[in-house]
C-alpha positions in Angstrom: 122.3 2.4 101.8 125.5 2.0 99.7 127.3 -0.8 98.1 130.6 -2.1 99.5 132.6 -1.4 96.3 133.0 2.3 95.9 134.8 3.9 92.9 137.6 6.1 94.2 139.6 8.9 92.5 141.1 12.3 93.3 137.8 13.8 92.1 135.8 12.1 94.9 134.1 8.8 95.4 130.9 7.3 94.2 128.8 4.3 95.2 125.7 2.6 94.0 122.7 3.3 96.2 120.8 0.4 97.8 117.8 1.0 95.5 117.3 2.5 92.0 116.2 6.1 92.4 113.3 7.3 90.4 113.6 9.9 87.6 112.3 12.6 89.9 114.8 11.7 92.6 117.6 11.8 90.1 116.5 15.2 88.8 116.4 16.7 92.3 119.9 15.2 93.1 121.2 16.8 89.9 119.7 20.1 90.7 121.1 20.1 94.2 124.6 20.2 92.6 124.3 22.1 89.4 122.2 25.0 90.8 125.0 25.8 93.3 126.8 27.3 90.3 124.2 30.1 90.1 122.7 30.3 93.6 125.4 29.0 95.9 124.2 27.3 99.0 120.5 27.8 98.7 119.3 25.1 96.3 120.8 22.1 98.2 119.6 23.6 101.5 116.0 24.0 100.2 116.1 20.6 98.6 117.5 18.9 101.7 114.9 20.5 104.0 112.0 19.6 101.7 113.1 16.0 100.7 115.2 14.7 103.6 112.4 12.5 105.0 111.0 11.4 101.6 114.1 10.3 99.6 117.4 9.0 101.1 119.0 9.4 97.6 118.0 13.1 97.3 118.9 13.8 100.9 122.4 12.4 100.6 123.1 14.4 97.4 121.7 17.6 98.9 123.6 17.1 102.1 126.8 16.4 100.3 126.4 19.4 98.1 125.6 21.6 101.1 128.7 20.4 103.0 130.9 21.0 99.9 129.6 24.6 99.4 130.2 25.4 103.1 133.7 24.0 102.8 134.4 26.0 99.6 133.1 29.2 101.3 135.5 28.7 104.2 138.4 28.2 101.8 137.5 31.3 99.7 137.3 33.4 102.9 140.6 32.2 104.1 142.3 32.7 100.7 140.6 36.2 100.3 142.1 37.5 103.6 145.7 36.4 102.7 147.7 38.3 100.2 149.0 35.2 98.3 145.6 33.6 98.6 144.0 36.2 96.4 146.0 34.9 93.5 144.9 31.4 94.2 141.1 32.2 94.2 140.7 31.5 90.5 142.3 28.0 90.8 140.1 27.1 93.7 137.1 28.4 91.7 137.9 26.2 88.8 138.4 23.2 91.1 135.0 23.8 92.7 133.3 24.1 89.2 135.0 20.8 88.1 133.9 19.0 91.2 130.3 20.3 90.9 130.2 19.0 87.3 131.6 15.6 88.4 128.9 15.4 91.2 126.2 16.3 88.7 127.3 13.6 86.3 127.4 11.0 89.1 123.9 12.0 90.2 122.7 11.6 86.7 124.2 8.1 86.7 122.1 7.3 89.8 125.2 7.1 92.0 125.9 8.5 95.5 128.8 10.9 95.3 131.2 12.2 98.0 133.2 15.3 97.3 136.9 15.2 98.2 138.4 17.7 100.7 135.0 18.3 102.3 134.1 19.0 105.9 131.1 16.9 106.8 129.3 19.5 109.0 125.8 18.4 108.2 125.3 14.8 109.1 
């Protein structure tokens, strides 16, 4: 599904898919990331459930976004229940926003994206 030459950075990794996704696939991949800013985990979950058998590209983006949002929720809960963590919530929030933007840009470039620091719970 992916090429053997991924682009790596501290903001995650991206790879070219095995095929060129259609405009509709790219749009759904973008929406699976950007809509999490407003509706948290629900957009990637719905997109994944609807498109997982139709488009490998969309399914990979939705699954990755879903895993990242679950991981972010766990981190927010852990920080919220600790005294010093409450002061770090805004830093983590900014990092989550930046990574969602990076993922959205990668999806718009028709690349598969993997968030850093993410638990891969949905396989």
